[in-house]
C-alpha positions as CSV (number, residue, x, y, z in Angstrom):
1,M,-58.4,39.8,-6.2
2,N,-54.9,39.9,-7.5
3,I,-52.2,37.3,-6.9
4,A,-50.6,39.1,-4.0
5,E,-54.0,39.4,-2.1
6,T,-54.7,35.7,-2.9
7,K,-51.4,34.7,-1.4
8,V,-51.9,36.7,1.7
9,E,-55.4,35.2,2.2
10,L,-54.1,31.7,1.7
11,A,-51.3,32.3,4.1
12,Q,-53.6,33.6,6.7
13,R,-56.0,30.6,6.3
14,I,-53.1,28.1,6.5
15,L,-51.7,29.8,9.6
16,S,-55.1,29.8,11.3
17,T,-55.9,26.2,10.7
18,N,-55.1,23.2,12.9
19,D,-56.3,20.7,10.4
20,K,-53.3,18.4,10.0
21,D,-54.8,16.7,6.9
22,L,-55.2,20.1,5.1
23,I,-51.7,21.1,6.0
24,N,-50.3,17.8,4.8
25,H,-52.3,18.2,1.6
26,F,-50.8,21.7,0.9
27,K,-47.3,20.2,1.8
28,A,-47.8,17.4,-0.8
29,I,-49.0,19.9,-3.4
30,F,-45.9,22.1,-2.9
31,S,-43.5,19.1,-2.9
32,T,-44.8,17.7,-6.2
33,R,-44.6,21.1,-7.8
34,D,-41.0,21.7,-6.7
35,D,-39.5,18.8,-8.7
36,D,-40.3,18.1,-12.3
37,W,-39.6,14.3,-12.6
38,W,-38.6,14.9,-16.3
39,D,-35.7,17.1,-15.2
40,T,-34.4,14.4,-12.9
41,L,-34.1,11.8,-15.7
42,P,-30.7,11.1,-17.3
43,D,-30.1,12.6,-20.7
44,T,-29.9,9.1,-22.2
45,V,-33.4,8.3,-21.0
46,K,-34.8,11.6,-22.3
47,D,-33.2,10.9,-25.7
48,D,-34.8,7.5,-25.7
49,V,-38.2,8.9,-24.9
50,D,-37.9,11.6,-27.6
51,E,-36.8,9.0,-30.2
52,S,-39.8,6.8,-29.2
53,L,-42.2,9.7,-29.7
54,K,-40.7,10.3,-33.1
55,Q,-41.2,6.6,-34.0
56,V,-44.9,6.9,-33.0
57,E,-45.3,10.0,-35.2
58,R,-43.8,8.1,-38.1
59,G,-46.2,5.2,-37.5
60,E,-43.4,2.8,-36.5
61,T,-45.5,1.0,-33.9
62,I,-47.0,-2.4,-33.3
63,T,-50.0,-3.4,-31.2
64,H,-49.7,-5.1,-27.9
65,K,-51.1,-8.3,-29.4
66,Q,-48.4,-8.2,-32.1
67,A,-45.7,-7.8,-29.5
68,M,-47.1,-10.6,-27.4
69,K,-47.1,-12.9,-30.4
70,K,-43.6,-11.9,-31.4
71,Y,-42.1,-12.4,-27.9
72,A,-44.3,-15.3,-26.7
73,K,-41.4,-17.7,-26.8
74,W,-39.6,-15.7,-24.0
75,L,-42.8,-15.4,-21.9
76,K,-43.5,-19.1,-21.6
77,K,-42.7,-20.7,-18.3
């Protein structure tokens, strides 16, 4: 079955169902596929994420335990 036939079959099945949960499920799938959250981020945020990934690749990271020790003085109540 090619993509065109698959689309027709799916359309027919969606049109013939009264299952609201199934219809809402398809609606949710399509709405999440429409927007790529990465594209909605500001360029400054994208740049920061890219730089962070480069730091990880260079081994410029610390463990969670090290970070907690370093910043413990600000975490005390």
